[in-house]
Structures are given as C-alpha cells and as structure tokens.
C-alpha positions as CSV (number, residue, x, y, z in Angstrom):
1,X,172.7,100.5,57.0
2,X,171.7,96.9,56.6
3,X,169.8,96.9,59.9
4,X,167.9,100.1,58.8
5,X,166.9,98.5,55.5
6,X,165.6,95.3,57.2
7,X,163.5,97.3,59.7
8,X,162.1,99.4,56.9
9,X,161.1,96.2,55.0
10,X,159.2,95.0,58.0
11,X,157.4,98.3,58.4
12,X,156.1,98.1,54.9
13,X,155.0,94.6,55.7
14,X,152.6,96.0,58.4
15,X,151.2,98.6,56.0
16,X,150.5,96.0,53.3
17,X,149.1,93.5,55.8
18,X,146.7,96.1,57.2
19,X,145.4,96.8,53.7
20,X,144.7,93.1,53.0
21,X,143.2,92.5,56.5
22,X,140.7,95.3,55.9
23,X,140.0,94.2,52.4
24,X,139.4,90.6,53.6
25,X,137.1,91.7,56.5
26,X,135.1,94.1,54.3
27,X,134.7,92.0,51.2
28,X,134.5,88.4,52.3
29,X,131.1,88.7,54.2
30,X,129.5,89.8,50.9
31,X,131.2,87.3,48.6
32,X,130.5,84.2,50.7
33,X,126.8,84.7,50.2
34,X,127.3,83.9,46.5
35,X,128.7,80.4,46.0
36,X,129.8,81.1,42.4
37,X,132.2,83.9,43.5
38,X,132.9,82.7,47.1
39,X,136.2,81.4,46.0
40,X,137.4,85.0,45.7
41,X,136.9,85.5,49.5
42,X,138.8,82.3,50.3
43,X,141.6,83.3,48.0
44,X,141.7,86.7,49.7
45,X,142.1,84.9,53.0
46,X,145.0,82.9,51.6
47,X,146.7,86.2,50.4
48,X,146.1,87.8,53.8
49,X,147.8,84.9,55.5
50,X,150.7,85.1,53.2
51,X,151.2,88.8,53.8
52,X,151.0,88.2,57.6
53,X,154.0,85.9,57.3
54,X,155.8,88.5,55.2
55,X,155.2,91.1,58.0
56,X,157.2,89.1,60.5
57,X,160.8,90.3,60.8
58,X,163.4,88.3,58.9
59,X,165.7,87.9,61.8
60,X,163.0,86.2,63.9
61,X,162.6,82.4,64.0
62,X,158.8,83.1,64.0
63,X,158.9,83.8,60.2
64,X,160.3,80.3,59.4
65,X,157.8,78.7,61.8
66,X,154.9,80.7,60.4
67,X,155.8,79.8,56.8
68,X,156.1,76.1,57.7
69,X,152.7,76.3,59.4
70,X,151.0,78.2,56.6
71,X,151.5,75.5,54.0
72,X,149.4,72.8,55.9
73,X,146.9,75.4,57.0
74,X,146.1,76.4,53.4
75,X,146.2,72.8,52.2
76,X,143.8,71.6,54.8
77,X,141.6,74.6,54.5
78,X,141.1,74.2,50.7
79,X,140.7,70.4,51.0
80,X,138.2,70.8,53.7
81,X,136.3,73.6,52.0
82,X,135.5,71.3,49.1
83,X,135.0,68.3,51.3
84,X,137.8,66.3,49.7
85,X,138.5,64.8,53.1
86,X,135.8,65.4,55.8
87,X,138.0,66.2,58.7
88,X,140.3,68.6,56.8
89,X,138.3,71.7,57.7
90,X,138.3,70.9,61.4
91,X,142.1,70.4,61.3
92,X,142.4,73.7,59.3
93,X,140.6,75.7,62.0
94,X,142.8,74.2,64.7
95,X,146.0,75.0,62.7
96,X,144.7,78.4,61.7
97,X,144.1,79.3,65.4
98,X,147.6,78.1,66.2
99,X,149.0,80.2,63.2
100,X,147.2,83.3,64.5
101,X,148.5,82.8,68.0
102,X,152.1,82.6,66.6
103,X,151.5,85.9,64.7
104,X,150.2,87.5,67.9
105,X,153.4,86.5,69.7
106,X,155.6,87.6,66.8
107,X,154.0,90.9,66.2
108,X,153.7,91.7,69.9
109,X,157.4,91.1,70.3
110,X,158.2,93.3,67.3
111,X,156.1,96.2,68.6
112,X,157.5,96.0,72.2
113,X,161.1,96.1,70.9
114,X,160.3,99.2,68.7
115,X,162.6,102.0,69.9
116,X,160.5,104.7,68.1
117,X,156.8,105.0,67.9
118,X,156.0,106.1,64.4
119,X,153.2,105.6,61.9
120,X,154.5,102.2,60.9
121,X,154.3,101.0,64.5
122,X,150.7,102.3,64.6
123,X,150.0,100.1,61.5
124,X,151.4,97.2,63.5
125,X,149.2,97.8,66.5
126,X,146.1,97.9,64.2
127,X,147.2,94.6,62.5
128,X,147.7,93.0,65.8
129,X,144.3,94.0,67.0
130,X,142.7,92.5,63.8
131,X,144.8,89.4,64.1
132,X,143.5,88.9,67.7
133,X,140.0,89.1,66.3
134,X,140.7,86.6,63.6
135,X,142.3,84.3,66.2
136,X,139.1,84.2,68.1
137,X,137.1,83.7,64.9
138,X,139.1,80.6,64.1
139,X,138.7,79.4,67.7
140,X,134.9,79.8,67.5
141,X,134.8,78.1,64.2
142,X,136.7,75.1,65.6
143,X,134.4,74.9,68.6
144,X,131.3,75.0,66.4
145,X,132.7,72.3,64.1
146,X,133.3,70.1,67.1
147,X,130.0,70.9,68.8
148,X,127.5,72.6,66.4
149,X,125.1,73.4,69.3
150,X,127.7,75.7,70.9
151,X,126.3,78.8,69.2
152,X,123.0,79.7,67.6
153,X,121.8,82.3,65.2
154,X,120.4,82.9,61.7
155,X,123.8,83.6,60.3
156,X,125.0,80.1,61.1
157,X,122.4,78.8,58.6
158,X,124.3,80.3,55.7
159,X,125.9,78.1,52.9
160,X,128.8,75.8,53.5
161,X,132.1,77.7,53.4
162,X,130.8,80.8,55.2
163,X,131.4,79.6,58.7
164,X,134.8,81.2,59.2
165,X,133.6,84.5,57.8
166,X,130.5,84.4,60.1
167,X,132.6,83.8,63.2
168,X,135.1,86.4,62.1
169,X,132.2,88.9,62.2
170,X,131.0,87.5,65.5
171,X,134.6,87.8,66.9
172,X,135.0,91.4,65.8
173,X,131.7,92.6,67.4
174,X,132.7,90.7,70.5
175,X,136.2,92.1,70.6
176,X,134.8,95.6,70.3
177,X,132.0,94.8,72.8
178,X,129.4,95.9,70.2
179,X,127.5,92.6,70.3
180,X,124.3,92.7,68.2
181,X,123.0,89.5,69.7
182,X,122.4,87.8,66.3
183,X,124.8,85.0,67.3
184,X,124.7,83.8,70.9
185,X,126.7,81.2,72.9
186,X,124.6,78.3,74.1
187,X,126.8,76.9,76.9
188,X,129.1,78.1,79.6
189,X,132.3,77.2,77.8
190,X,131.3,79.3,74.8
191,X,130.1,82.2,77.0
192,X,133.4,82.1,78.9
193,X,135.4,82.4,75.6
194,X,133.3,85.4,74.5
195,X,133.8,87.0,77.9
196,X,137.6,86.6,77.7
197,X,137.7,88.0,74.2
198,X,135.7,91.1,75.2
199,X,138.0,91.7,78.1
200,X,141.0,91.3,75.9
201,X,139.7,93.8,73.4
202,X,139.1,96.4,76.1
203,X,142.5,95.8,77.7
204,X,144.2,96.2,74.3
205,X,142.6,99.5,73.6
206,X,143.1,100.9,77.1
207,X,146.7,99.8,77.6
208,X,148.5,99.0,74.3
209,X,146.9,101.6,71.9
210,X,146.9,104.4,74.5
211,X,150.5,103.7,75.3
212,X,151.6,103.7,71.7
213,X,149.7,106.8,70.7
214,X,150.9,108.6,73.8
215,X,154.5,107.8,73.0
216,X,154.0,108.7,69.3
217,X,152.8,112.2,70.3
218,X,155.6,112.6,72.8
219,X,158.2,111.6,70.2
220,X,156.8,114.2,67.8
221,X,157.0,116.9,70.4
222,X,160.6,116.0,71.3
223,X,161.7,115.8,67.7
224,X,159.4,118.2,65.8
225,X,161.8,118.4,62.8
226,X,161.6,114.7,62.1
C-alpha cells in the first residue's frame, strides 16, 4: 500500500508539472516584453523548476541532487538577472542546462520503469519532451552569452532578461522542426547543435511517444474494465 501511494504522488507531480510548463511557455513570451511585469515570468520559471523537482520520485537520489542544484540555479539566475554580479547569469545558464539534463535522466528512468502505460505516464512523456526543449534553450542561451555572434535575429534585440525566453522559443520551433527562420545560427557549432536538437525531437516522437501510446491502447484493450 505504501508503494502504491508513493507512485500515485509522483504521477500527480507529472500532471502538475505539465500545467506549469505550459503556463510558463505560453505566458512568459508576452510578459518579458514589459519590464514592469517581467518579474512574473521569471517567478513562473522558478515555480516550474520547483515543481519539476517535485515530480521526481522520492526513492530516487535524483530528487536530492536536483533540489541541491536548484538552489544555486535560482540564486545565480536572479542575481544575474538584476546584474548584481556580472557573471551570475552566465553561470545560471550553465547550471540550468545541467539541471535540465538531470531531469531528463530522472524522468526518462521513471517512464522506462513504468509497468503500466496510463494517462499519468503520458503526462510524463509530454513533460519530458518540453524539458528537452528547455534544456536546449538554456544551452543556446549559454552559448550566446559566451559568444553573442553565435545567433542573429530581431528577437535577440529585445530587452535584457528576455534572452532565455527567446531561446526557449527558438528551441521549441527547432525541436518540432517548424523553424520560422527569425533566429538563425551564424557558425558551424551553433548549426550543429540545432541539427542535433531537430533530430532528437523527431526521434522522440517517432520512438518514445509512439511506443507509449501504442502500449497505452494495448493495455486498455487487454483490460477494458479498468
């Protein structure tokens, strides 16, 4: 009974995380254009990161590691955002990318070990897909901070504090291979990263989502009363 309760808690974590991920991705691009309320978007990111840690299973060491990593990520992000220490934002992007990578490993492990494919596991696959997009967004932001000429586009001329949101958008359109062309890589290293992300997105949809949805349907057919 204890084990069942613990798994149920984790499943609710995926559902809640999906809500905050979508809320952050939908609202933050609008809010960052207005400096007076941009703090709401940054606060929403902080909440999303917190709920992402909450979604990691209790019995995994990843939760403790993620929580320990989350504290310096948020501290450096907010310090860098307000230029209290110049290099803090650069460090925050690096730690944020590492944090997302840890979540990808943790969530991927949870989903692979799932014995039943149900709606909550589908929530998990959607969360994982969005986290992959955010990981690349943090990576692009880090690369641009190190070398501003790596990417070009009108969106990159937006106010200070919108860089991460801009590259989250760029990452999502790259992951889905939509690609509007409003932001473009300017060297081979950046182009290679974009190429890898696009391939990752297509592999994820073709292999992971198709497998999970197929098993979900098969499970419902084998157990129609459940």
